[in-house]
N, C-alpha and C positions, 0 to 999 in steps of 0.2 A: 312359099312366098310366106310372109309375116301376116296374122290374121287381121292386127287390127292395126296398122300404122300410126305412129303419132304425127300431128302435124309439121311440116317440113320447118325447120329453123333455118333462117336466112344466113348461109355461110359464103355467100357470093363474097369473093375479093379476099378471105381468110383461107390462107394457105397453111398445111401442116408439112414441115420439113424435116425427115427422118434423114439417115444415110443416105437413102436413094434418092432426096430430094421428090417424094411423091405428093403431087396435088390433092387437097382435101376430097375431091372427086373421083380418084383412087381408092377412097375406101367405100365398100360396098355398103358396110351397115349404118344404119340410122343411129343406132344405140352407142356405136365404136366414135361415129360422127359428132355427136353429143356430148361423149365423155371428153373427148379431145379439147373440143369447145368450152366446154365448163374447166377443164384445167387449164387452158389457155387464161380464159378471165380471172379465175384465180391468179396464177402466176403474175398475170399483167397487174392486178391489184396491189399483190405483195409488193411489186416492184415499184409500183407508183406509192404506195406508203413510204416503202425506203426513201425514194427519192425526195417524198417530201419531208420527214425527219431529217436527213443530210442537208436538205435546204434550210429546215429551220435552225437545225445545230450551226450553219455556218451564219444565219443572220443573227442568232445569239452572240456569236464568236464575233460575228462584224461589230455589233452594238457594243459589245465589252472593250474590243479594241479603240472605239470610239470616244468611249468614257476616259481608256485610260490617256488618249490624245487630248484629252477637254479635262483634264484631272486640277489644270491650272482654272478653269472657270468654275470648277466645282469645289464647294466647302459644303459646312455643316448646316448652311441656310439656304442651299439652293432649292428651289422647286421646280416642278416639270415643266410651265410655262417658260420660265425665263430661261431654261437649257434647250428648249424648243426654239425660242426665239432667235438664238446664236446658231443652233447646230441641226434645226429642223431640216434644211436644204440639204444635208449628207445623206446619201444614197443609204447607208447603213442605217440611219436613223429611220427611214421611210420602209427598210425591209423589215421590221416588227411593227405589231398591230401596237396600238395605244397602251393596252393594259400591260402586254410584255415589256414595255420600254418604260413606263412608270415602276413596275416591281423591278427591274434592274437599276434604275437610278436609284430608287427608296433606298436599296441596299447599298448603294454607295455614299449615299450621303446619311445613312445610319452609321455605317462605319466610321466616317469622319465625324460625326457630331460625339459618338461614344468617345475616341480618341480625344477629342477637344474638351469632354466633361473630364476624362481620366486627367488631361494635363492640367485642367483648370483647379480639380480637388488635389493634386500632388504640388502645385504653386500655392495654394491656400494653404495646404498642411506646412509647406516649407516655411511659410509668413507666419504661421500661429507658432510654429517652434520656436522660430526666433523673437518673436515678440513673448515668449515663454521666458526665453533664456536669457534676454534683457530683464525681466521682472527678477529672475534667479540671482542675478549678477548683482543685484541693488544690495542681497545679506540683511536688509532690515526689514524686510517685507515677513509681517508675522500674520496669524489667523484674524488679528482684530484691526489690520490696517486697513483704511478706508482709500479707496481711486480716489477723491478728492485730495488727499495729503499727499499720494506720489506723481500723481502723472505730470505737473508743472516739472518734476525735476527729468522727465523722461520726454520732452518735448523735442528736443533737439537731438536725439538717437533716429537714426534711419530704421530701424526698426522700427518705432514707433511712427513714423510717418508712413510705413509700408501696410499698417492697416486703417482701415475705412473706421471712422470718427465712432459711427454708430455699433462698432462691433469692439473697441477696446475696453469699455467697463467689463463687458460682458466675460471677454475673455482673461481679465483680470479677476474676475470671480470665478472664472472656470480654474484660473491656477491655485487659488486659494482654495477651491475645494481638493483639488489635486494634493496641495500642500496637506491639507488634513488628513485627507486618505491615506498619504504616504507617511504621517505621523502615527495615524491607528495601525497600519500596517506595521510599522516599526515595534510599536507598543505589543501587538501580537503576535510579534514573532519575539519580543521579549519574553512576554509571558508564556509562550511557549515552551519556550528554553529552560525557562525557569523553574517552570511545573514539569519539563520531564528530567530535569535536574534533582527535584524534588523527589519524583517517584524514584529515580534512580536511588537519591539517599535513602528513602524509605526503605526499598529493596535491599538494599546493602545493610542499614540496621536490623531489618527483619530477620537476614542471613546471618548475622553476628549474632543474635539474639539466640537465633536457634542452635547455632553451631556452639555458644556458652552452653546452654541447654542439656547441649549433648555433652559436651565435655565436663560438663557439672554432673550428669548423671553417672557416666563413666567413671568420673573420680569418686564418685560417691560410693557405685559399686565396687570399687577398688579399696576405698576406705572401711568399708564395711566387711569386706574379707582381711583388711589387714587387721582390723581391729578384732577379728573373731579368731584370727590367728593368735593375735597377743593375748586375747583372753584364756586360749586354750593353753599355750605355753606358760602361763603365770600359773594357771589353775595346775599345770603340773609341776610347778616349781613347788605352789604351795602342799600339795600331795606329798612332796619327797621332803620340804623343809617342816612343816607344822603336822605334828604326828601328836596322837593322845597318849601319854604313856602309859594310862591306865588298861589300853585295850589288848595291847600283847598279853598282857597278865590273865585277863579275862578270859582270852580264848585258848590259853594252856590248861591241860586238865578237865576235871567234870565241873563246869561253871556254875552249876546247883550247890556245890560242895565247897567254894570258895569262900575263904574268911573275910574276905574283902567286904563283903554285904552284910556278913555278920556284927563286925566291929564297928563300921563306921555308919554314920547317917546318911541314907540315900541321896539327899540333895548336898551334901557335902562331896561325896566324893563324884558326882558329875560336875561338879565344878568344873567349865573349861581351863587348861594351865596356862595356855598361850594368851598375849595380849599384843597388840600391835604396836604400840612402843617399845616391847621387847622385841619382837620377830622384826621388825622392818629392817634394823640392821643386817640381820643375818639374810634376808630377802634380797637386799643389796650387793651383797657378795658374790651374787651368783655370777660365775664367771662368764655365762651366754649372757648376762644382760636382760634377762626376761623381766625382772621388776624395774627395770629403766626403759622400756619400750615408750617412743613418742606416740603410740595412740593411746596410751593408758595417761591419765593422771593421776595425782595422789588421791583423788577421793576416790577412784574408779579400784585403786590399787586396794586400798583400804576397805571399802566394800566389798570386793571379792574376796579380801582377807576373812572380812567377819562373816561372809555366808561360808567359806569353808569352816571356819571354826562351829558355828552354828549346825553343821553335816554333823561335825563329829561331836559336837553334844548329843544331839538327835541321835546318834549311834550309840553312844553310851546309855543315853537312857532307855535306848530299846534293850540292849543288852544285860542292863540293871533290871528291869521289870522281867525279863525271862529268866534272870537268877532268882529273884522271891517268888516265882511260881512255885 
């Protein structure tokens, strides 16, 4: 036996049906009977909640169906009282409480109101567009045009009449603002295009200048090399053609005993024998054309000639001094 048995729970009239269909009294344990009872209560509560949700859902669907059937009587201005006055007797209306009915009705009215507003905006936008098209067709409306000067010529146009009297001048001014903005945009695009073209031209000019500088530098280096080559060739020609007739004699035998320095005055014997006037024809006869190089002008040729003669003279002077030692 159980030492402390809890108070009896009234299970009279409640039966537990299993595969053997045994009555509750057939379960000897109190705790087992209590557990079964609590399970039953919980199960029944869940079923009732499901039934209530199903009934609520059915009521909502029924009211929505009612709204659909009554759509001819519902517009963007419909309120709860006017709808109730006509449809309040319908069972589908009464199946929901007032708060839920108002929420669903307001949702439908809000949709209609939004659609009506969008339609009104579209209609107004079309009217405004047509009104501005009418202004554009005039062709003589400029930024300084006054509304009072043009409105009389537009009165017969249906697009003029479709706009309210108080809106016409404001739309005209709005059109002028758009016209000004369009002109400014055209000017901005033209300026941007001009600036871009100017930048492109500047880049092209800079590129041409850089290319010219590079070409000039290359040509300068080449010209310098050709001139150097021309100078060296001409100097070789001078060595071949312009020679001091005394030098070979001084170099023969014992230079200290040469009679040349004993008989002639030193300044006389050192005087250069070659002159530019006499030597020029000889140089020009060079078969290699070294005296006719385009990289050397006449002044260059004469200068190089005189430098060569000077070197010969200085060489004679050195030899003469050595001979007098």
